[in-house]
C-alpha positions in Angstrom: -63.6 60.3 -42.9 -67.1 60.0 -41.6 -67.6 56.9 -43.7 -64.8 55.0 -42.0 -65.3 56.7 -38.5 -69.1 57.3 -38.2 -68.7 58.3 -34.5 -67.2 61.6 -35.7 -70.7 62.6 -36.8 -71.8 62.8 -33.2 -69.0 65.3 -32.4 -69.6 67.8 -35.2 -70.9 70.5 -32.8 -68.4 69.9 -30.1 -65.3 71.9 -29.2 -61.8 70.3 -29.5 -61.6 70.4 -25.7 -64.7 68.4 -25.4 -63.6 65.9 -28.1 -60.3 65.4 -26.2 -62.2 64.8 -22.9 -64.5 62.4 -24.6 -61.7 60.5 -26.2 -59.9 60.1 -22.9 -62.7 59.6 -20.5 -65.8 58.5 -22.3 -64.4 56.0 -24.7 -62.3 54.2 -22.0 -63.4 55.6 -18.6 -61.4 53.1 -16.4 -58.1 53.9 -18.1 -57.8 57.3 -16.4 -59.6 56.7 -13.2 -57.8 58.4 -10.4 -55.5 60.1 -12.9 -57.9 62.4 -14.7 -58.8 65.8 -13.2 -61.0 68.6 -14.5 -61.0 72.1 -13.1 -63.9 74.4 -14.1 -63.6 78.1 -13.3 -66.3 80.0 -11.5 -67.5 83.0 -13.5 -66.1 85.3 -10.8 -62.6 84.2 -12.0 -62.9 86.8 -14.7 -63.0 89.6 -12.2 -59.3 88.9 -11.5 -58.2 89.0 -15.2 -56.7 92.2 -16.5 -58.9 93.8 -19.1 -56.5 93.5 -22.0 -56.4 89.7 -21.4 -60.1 89.1 -20.8 -60.7 87.7 -24.3 -58.3 84.9 -23.6 -60.5 83.7 -20.7 -64.1 84.3 -21.9 -66.3 83.7 -24.9 -67.3 86.9 -26.7 -70.0 85.1 -28.8 -73.2 84.3 -26.9 -73.6 81.1 -28.9 -70.1 80.0 -28.0 -70.9 80.7 -24.3 -74.0 78.5 -24.5 -71.8 75.8 -26.0 -69.3 76.2 -23.2 -72.1 75.9 -20.6 -73.5 72.8 -22.3 -70.1 71.2 -22.4 -69.5 71.9 -18.7 -72.9 70.3 -17.9 -71.9 67.2 -19.9 -68.5 67.0 -18.3 -70.0 67.2 -14.8 -71.9 64.0 -15.6 -68.7 62.0 -16.3 -68.0 59.5 -13.5 -64.6 58.5 -12.1 -63.1 61.9 -12.7 -61.7 64.3 -10.1 -63.8 67.4 -10.7 -63.3 70.8 -9.2 -66.3 72.9 -10.1 -66.1 76.6 -9.5 -62.6 77.7 -8.5 -62.4 81.4 -8.1 -58.8 82.2 -8.9 -55.4 80.8 -9.8 -54.1 80.5 -6.2 -57.1 78.4 -5.2 -56.8 76.0 -8.1 -53.0 75.8 -7.8 -53.2 74.2 -4.4 -55.9 71.8 -5.6 -53.9 70.7 -8.6 -50.9 70.1 -6.5 -52.9 68.0 -4.0 -54.5 66.0 -6.8 -51.2 65.3 -8.6 -49.5 64.2 -5.3 -52.4 61.8 -4.6 -52.3 60.4 -8.2 -48.5 59.9 -8.1 -48.7 58.3 -4.7 -51.3 55.8 -5.9 -49.4 55.0 -9.1 -46.0 54.8 -7.3 -46.5 53.9 -3.7 -42.9 53.1 -3.0 -41.5 56.5 -4.0 
């Protein structure tokens, strides 16, 4: 596949999430302007997660954690994206997501 799609080689150390972000925002950044939003948790978010579920929300492998931090750094450099960096809990991000979606829908369909 690399022979026919050489750009894949540059993604070999990236997570599937980062590949999806790159496909949507880096390849054609104008396509999703005003309609793409990224929400990055603050590390304090984990304080509100029940112990039995903590593995669903955190990286147990230090190398994976470094990769996650590197991905967040790259994502923060993407222009024309609504970025919320450091929300502390689900209630905080819930209100932000609702606000962002309302604005996006209003821009896309102003006569609604």
